[in-house]
N, C-alpha and C positions, 0 to 999 in steps of 0.2 A: 504493500500500500504506500509506504514511504517512497519507495523507488519510483512508483508510477506517478506520485505527486511531484517528485523532483523532475522527472522527465517532462511532465506536463508544463511545469513552470519554466523549464529550459526552452521549450519550443514556443512559449508565449511570454516573451519578456515584458510586454506591456502589462499583461495581467499580473505577473509576479511583482513588478515594480509598483503597480497600483495597490496591491495588498501590503507591500512594504510601506507605502505612503500612509495608509490607514494605521499601520502599526506605529509609525513615528508620531502621528497625531495622538493616538492613545497613550504613547509614552509621555508626550508633553502634558497631557491631562493628568497622568499619574504623578508626574513630578510636581505639578501644581497642587494636587491634593495632598501630597506628602510634605510640602513646605508649610511653615507656620502661617496661620490665617492672616496675619497682618501683611504678608507679602503677596496675598492673592490679588489678581487684577480686579478692578472695580466691576467690570461686566464680564462674567464668565462666557456667555454666548459670543460676545465680540472677541474674547481671547481665543475661543475655540475656532472661530472663523479665521482669525489671523494665523493660527497654527496650521490650519488646513491650507491656506494660501501659501505660507512659507514652505510647506512640505510638498506642494504640487510639483515643483521641478524634478523631484525624485522619480516621477513617473517616466520622464524622458531620459533617465541617466544612461541607459544602454542603447536605446534607439537613436537618440540625438543628444550626445553628451555635452557638446559646446552650447547649444541652446539652453540646456538645463542649467549650466553654469551662469550664463547671462541672465536667466530668469531668477536665479538665486541672488545675484548681485542687484537685480531690480528690486527684490523684496527688501534688501538692505537699504537701498536709497529711497524707497517709498515713504518711510516715516519722516525722513528729512524734507522731502518735497511737500508732504502734507502738513508739516509744521508740528508734528507730534513727537513725543519722546522716542528716540530710537531704541530698538530692541534687537537682540541677537537670537538667531535660530541655529544653535550649534549642532543639533542632531542632523538636520538637513545638510549642513556644510560638511559634517563628518562623513556622511554617506557619499556625497559628491566627490569629496577629496579622495576617499578610498577607491571609488569607481574609476576616476581618472588615473590614479596611480596603478591600479590593477590591470586596466585594459589599454592604456595609452603608452607610447614610448616615454622615456624619462623626461625629455625636455617639455613636451606639451603637458605632461602631468605636473611638472614643477611649476610651469607658468599658471596652470589652473589653480594649484594650491596657493601660490602667492596672491593671485587675483581674488581668491575667496577669503583668505584669512587676514590679509593686510587691511582691507576695509572693515572686517569684523573687529580687528584690534582697535581701529580708529573709532568705530561705533561704541565699543566698550569704554574707551577713554572719554567719550562725550556723554556717557550716562550721567544724569544729574545725581548729585551726592545724596539727595533726599530719598531717591529710589532704593538705594542700597547703602544706608549710612554706615554700616559696620564693615563694609568691604571697600578697600581702596581701588582706584582706577588702575594702578600699577599691577595689583594682583589680578584683576580681570584681564588685562592685556596679556600678562604672562600665562595665565591659565588658558586663554584662547589660543595663543601661539603654541603652547605645549600640546593641546588637543589636536591642532592642525598637523604638527610634526609627527605625532603618534599615528594619526590617520594615514598620512602620506607614507610612513615607514611600513605600516601593515600592508597597504596596497602594493608597495614595491616588492615586499616579500612574497606576496601571493603571485605577482607578475613573474618574479624570478622562478618560483616553483613551477608555474605553468609553462614557462619557456623551457625549463629543464625537462619537464615531463614530455613536452612536444618533441624536444630534441632526442630524447631517449626512444620515443616511439618511432621517430623517423629513422634513427640509427638501427633499431630492431627491424624495421621494414626493409631497409636497404640490405641488412645482413641476411634476412630471410630470402630476399630476392637473389642475392649473390649465392647463397647456399643452394637455392633451387637451380640457378643457372649452372653452378658447379656440378650438381647432381645430374642434371640433364646432359651436360658435357661428358661426365663420366660414363653415363649410360650409352651415349653415342660412341664414345671411344671403345667401350667394351663390345658394342655390337660390331664395330669395324674390326676389332681384334678377332671376334668369333668368326666373322665372315672370312677373314684371312686364313684362320686356322681351318675352317671348313674347306676352303679352296686348296690350301697347301697340304693338308694332311688327309682329310677324309676323301676329298675328290681324287687325290693321288692314289690312295689305297684302292678305291673303287676302280680307277683306271687300270691299276696293276692287276686286280682280280679279273677284269674283263679281258685284258691281253692274255693272261695265263689261261683263262677258260678257253679262249680261242685256240691257243696252242695245244691244250689238252685234247680238244676235239680232233686236231689234225694228227697228233702222234699217238692217240690212244691205242689204235690197232697195230701200229708199227713198233712202238717202243713203250711197253707197259711201265718200265721203271721210271722213265722220264715223265710219263703222265702221272705216275703216283707222286713223284717229287713235286711236280707242278701243283697237284691237288693239295698236297701238304702245305705248300707255300700259300695257296689260296685260303686254306683253313686258318693259318696263322695270321694272314693279312686281314681276314674278316674279323677275327677276334680282336686284333689291334684296332680296327676301325670301330667295332662295337664299344670297346673301352673308351675310345676318343669321343664317340657320340655321347656316351653316358656322362663323361666329364663335362662336355659342353652343355648338356641338358641340366646338369646340376648347377651350372652357372646361371642358366636362364630361369630355373625354377625359383619362384618367390618363396619367402619364408612361410607364408600362409598355406602353401600347398604341402600336403604330407609327402615326406620323402619316400614313403613306401608305396606310393601310388604308381605301381608299375604293372598293373593288370593289363592283359591284352585289350586292344581297342575293339569295340563292337564292329561287326560286319554284316553281311547279308543274313547270316543265321540269326542275328538278333532282331530282325525286322518283325518276325512273327510274334516274338515275345513283347516287342514294343507295341504292336497293334493290340495285343491282348490287354496290356496294361492301360492303354487309352480307353478300351472298351469298359474296363472296370471303373475307370474314372467318370464314365457317364456319356461318352460319345460313341455311338454305334459306328464301327469301321469295318469295311469289307476290303480284304486283301486279295489281289489277283496277281499271279506271277506267270509270265509267259516266257518260254525258252529256258535254256540252261546257261548258268553263268560260266561254266567251264573253269578254267584257271584264270580268275580275275585278280588283278593287282590288289593288294591290301589297301592301298591308298584310295583306289576307286571304290572299293567296297565300303570303306569307312565314309566316303563322301556320300554315297547313296543312302547309307544309314542316317547320317546327320540331316540330310534333306528331308527324309521322311519324319524324323524326330522333330525338327523345327516346324514343319508344316502342320503336323498333328498337334503340336503344342499350341501353335497360334489358333488353330481351329477350336481347340478345347477352351481357350481363353476368350476368343472373340466371336465365334460363330453363333453362340447361343444354342437354341434347340435346333439341332441339325443332325445330319448323317454325313459320313466321310467315306471316301473310296481311295485306296492306294493301289496303283498299278505299276508293276515293275516288269519291263520287257527287255530280254537279252537277244540281240541279233549278232551277226557275225562280226560287225565292226563297231558296235555302240551298245550302250545300256541306256534305256529311257526310264525315267521316273516321273510319275504324275500323281499328285495328291489333290483331290477336289473335295469340296464340302458344299452342302446346301444351306449354309447359314445366311446371315444377313449381309455378308460382304463387308468391305472396308467402309468405315464412316467417313464423311467428307473432312472432318477435323482431325482424323487419326489414321495414318497409314499403317497397315499391318506388316509392311516390309520393314522389320526392325533390324537390330544389329545381328541377330542370328542368321537371318536370310542374306544379309549383306556378307557375312562370313561365308555362307554357302556359295554365294556368287563368286567369291574369290577362289574357293576350293574348285568349283567347276571350271573357272577360267584357267586354273593351274593345269588342268588336264585337256585344255583346248575345247571345252564344251560350252554349252549355252544354258542359261537359266532364265525362265520367263515366269513372272508372277503378276497376278492382277485379278480383277473381278471377272466372273464368268458371265456370259451373255444371258443365261437363264437364271442368274442369281447365285450367290455364294462366291467362293474364292478358289483359285487354281494355282498350283505350283507345278511347273514342268521343267525338267532338266534332261538334257541329252549329252552324254559323255562318250566320246570316241574311245575305243579300247583297242589295244594291240594284243593279240593272243600270245600268251607266254610259250616259249619253246618247250617242247616236251623233253623230259629227261631221257637221256640216251644211255 
């Protein structure tokens, strides 16, 4: 509650300063009540009105500080112009002096303090002796000057603390930005290093294995010993390559990912289980498979699985009451995947092609395929992908 009130007053300076003005007037009334009765003004309503007039410049202390100072000086000169006994309004001057010292640079703040308290000291020196017979004019002048100095000093202290806090915040912001930049640079450097290692080590090992495998095929029937030696070299090279890949993956894996997450990636065999899982979640799904996958690359099989998974997940989230159909077709040179649903389709303000399908588009493009997503003509949504495949060589 206190925090909300403080925030409300900070965003509405006029309202906050108006409340402060009322508080100053009430303070003047309280001081008057606490003083001996012989020192009370002759007309309490007139004194209350005068206190309100003298405190009115405080309303402008933050939105228009210099007009507030000039208005306070005018209230000092008004009794002299009207030919009445001058009075001092120290609370208003204390607030204005503090405000100028806390919010303005040192020179304007000092000028404002002198402009406010020098006339106040002169007014105090001109007070008739019969008004305050027991207090001398010198005491009043010294007291007013001391109050002005204290108000100015407190304001400058607050100004210095605010400046220090702002400087520390700016320094922290710059340090954070530099740290972020250094982290991004370190990540970029690490990626370049990994790319070089992949090219220099892994790609080299794979190339060696390819050359050796070609040589094995050529000499297998003529020189079994040479072929066995080449196969042993391929075996050792593959193990070295696997160790290098694991080391690089350990570098890329984040701390939040479990280190033991090395289970085989899902493939075509997992699509049926995935469809059954979506059925249990409440979306009726029909699966149709045409053709035989043969010896399909693991990367292509994983891509097919991810496309079906993402499309069914989106249908389960956004299609509403609907049914879905998954069709996977294997031909001699390509694999086609199509996932359709009879739901309400994409809304105008939200596209169902999110980060998941964007990732699938990149996967499909990696294998030279195409991915099409969008609303169906008869209603619902359609995800279609075609990935060209190259048949793996049969083992000999």
